[in-house]
Steps between C-alpha positions, in 0.01 A plus 500: 500500500868440444734726304840331530631164387810299587493309175826514308522359148862496385517696169665368192840659445718420197369140481326407182293191430172353610324596830266257668217565744312227691184617668368259770139605542206371691337345189785464249875484466642658187846530338561781254836537327581830327770520239694799635491796738322726247213735580250263341691172447369210292363207692692177427291274725175540691375191681243461778398218728173528695646359824223629725719557807239718667208264450330456837740739674223709656365188672818306592760778522735280302624462142306233310692170522436402138581851396831489677595182313401663166696807593824306572472318165425822308783691672750221432407516132512883494842505671644256246346681201647831625845341529484347154376824338793678653313734734755729662279637773205307644257686728268274699219658700220352715185674604190479720450121536858431603503816712188404699528117528627340820708258292630780274842508671543122446405544135761774455766296679444221252542742210821625653627144505422486127720799449224753448549835667143614563391848601187480714315819425307679773156626409635850447784374289261295287286816450817695413612253233156475344477881485848516346379260234209720414736803475735302281219456244304816565750769607243776523261299722335703778260312726475187712652166402296204615672160471275202572675171562389174650600589853483877528397837348768765474436869453743770408466870415704597199562845360789691336678179404530395867331267747362662812273343767465123491292241677433125500174329603399128543239518228637277222277292279568186706363678807203703366277196461521421875425862583188508279355195675458714809219695336404726206678807640795323660747575214428869492523518881830311505641729227390817681646382829829423330529828311366749758778493765771602257298767321431327169132580497431754223871524417440417131246772441502631141801280421537180299527165670778296327412130507774242545473124527367205303147510638443863400672451160258210450211733574629744246505221240131421579416870463692516170296213369173639636551842336645369173826686559709454186853502640613182688746695720417514865773745603351845561151378414256746660168404660236736630452511873169313483655205303509260806122508529456410130770238522338331798185465296691375201684238701160354598452403130837328450606164635869415539514334161356806331742733674794285393391529135389862497763679704693258530520436877607188683246312702684576823499871428135497392392357835638810683366769258175571683692554825754720319218700335314564833830600668571746219150650520548551879851643454379754248225609738744544793784667307255710286708426189409671174598239236661162462822444306649146467871452526667190349800594713519415864734364766744319265537802272554708812779275621657519153461879490663544836796287381571724201775765510349847563571639149315211339218509756443864417452444123158540339382138458323561166784693341762257630312196369414663160865602454618151578251346258592743232866419535431123474271522196605816324789570261666804651523540883462878509218518247202524737632790705613689191159449335322623811708816515449559128119490511464671847474857356166402337350410836608787727143528642493147640470407858802344671305170518439495122859605421614199706273266297635657178859438612420136582340455163802647318725266692298213350492665159728248332378174652308393188780502250576129530136405432357431157412846351129400483491436872720780647195702598354205687834444674499858625136468615557172679821622673338808647171342604621171636864567598613440855494871582443666837459867573235535228124456509256383228471841343876531475536155345232589244666824404837328456336228294318751278827690442709193418229360276502817293878535502535151355258580216171389649180668388187451717595368844292220658194589703674419831686835474171693496378305803800600708561866419314806367485626143721794603758252637492300180546808284799605705650151485451496125701818467777349710498199264507710185782715634698192594437355153633817340814501715573137432455536123712813489786364703488127406526443876847647539597795712662770278187612305297540822778690668540737202130566426203640690126553473299809571123541529400864466276735300297215349809331361702192593854587407769234461844663517789319324857599443611534137703187538196300613261654244522187274340300785167662416383240256147412392437274800615767744289762322191279531554449867563866553166582332316231704630643829423858397140397414462343843585841652280691252816668361690538170825310453799723430860390433769743609857448398725716718 
């Protein structure tokens, strides 16, 4: 079980502009271009080619000849696209198939001739980058990261925002089928023999198992369809520990065409799902994991995360992304932070986690103003539920959506909110929304009224304190919203001019 890594990803310094990452995997080769070195940058381009470099590797020990030709063509295209987009820094990494193949060095030499500077990741380095990707999207993650690729399975222990022990094992989806042919218990035996020497057996006890990789994300999509899960967001989707057994039975009722329609899942991916499911069930048994959490982030996001300057890397991803979105769509850059500070005294009893959600919601509190007035509530709901957020689970998305829906004048939120969070959560989020609505009507979205006024919840009253100069701001619309918020707290509205 290794603890150290020699991998060095050069961080961005003062350079601005797009960042590109090419991931040369055992199954696929992908180019992702991000717009800037921000904590959660927007994706300008995401393109994948199923080259199949690792197909047949376990039998021949070589990269697939047809896959190599597809890889050269794909990489030539990706290289040219990156240049034309204006990518300032292009990171190219190769993983298990290239690492293990006897003709891997020749493949890399050809890429060098093409002008591509490829970092060949060791197994530990691959595990490190995958784990960094999970931490980039779930900073509080505490458990085992399991990244299943075509050529290998990587494990990493994460806790306290850091990556600890790591390991890499030749148990990718392109290899599991051959192992299973040895007998009904061959896969479990192979996994146990791989994990035991480095002390991984039982290491995940009472901790989540964070699932990375296309095969396990595809399994999550099948489970979402099977259970009628209402939110089509796979990141931080949680599955009970017995899900693989149910999924294996469900897969027996779907052919490749059905999976493509229902999930949707490509035919190539569908063919490996039974192997991936059996491996997951065995891994859970050996690690003794407590729950399953899917991560949409993995190796590529880890490489990007490692390339960010430390101050950006340390930012809260949800808050950073919400602030950026608020600045792009809102009217006044400082509005969200001011609004959050203005309503905070009413929610002094909140947990730190809920206060964070409230802050993110306030940062998005002006995103609907460009929409038609009849659809602003729907804009808020849609942004919170389906936005490209990380660092927030389904409950958090639902609370943010409920709050924004109310703040933009919505009445009864759609049923999906009730499916994702509790009635207590919804009531709290409604109070956030009503408080935001009052602050926005009072201030008109500008800073001075929020800076000069304050709210106080005490003794069965909800007091709004205004200066004499701002007293005229307390018009009929403000009074109505003050009353509505007070009712939500079971209090009486009181205006104090002092």
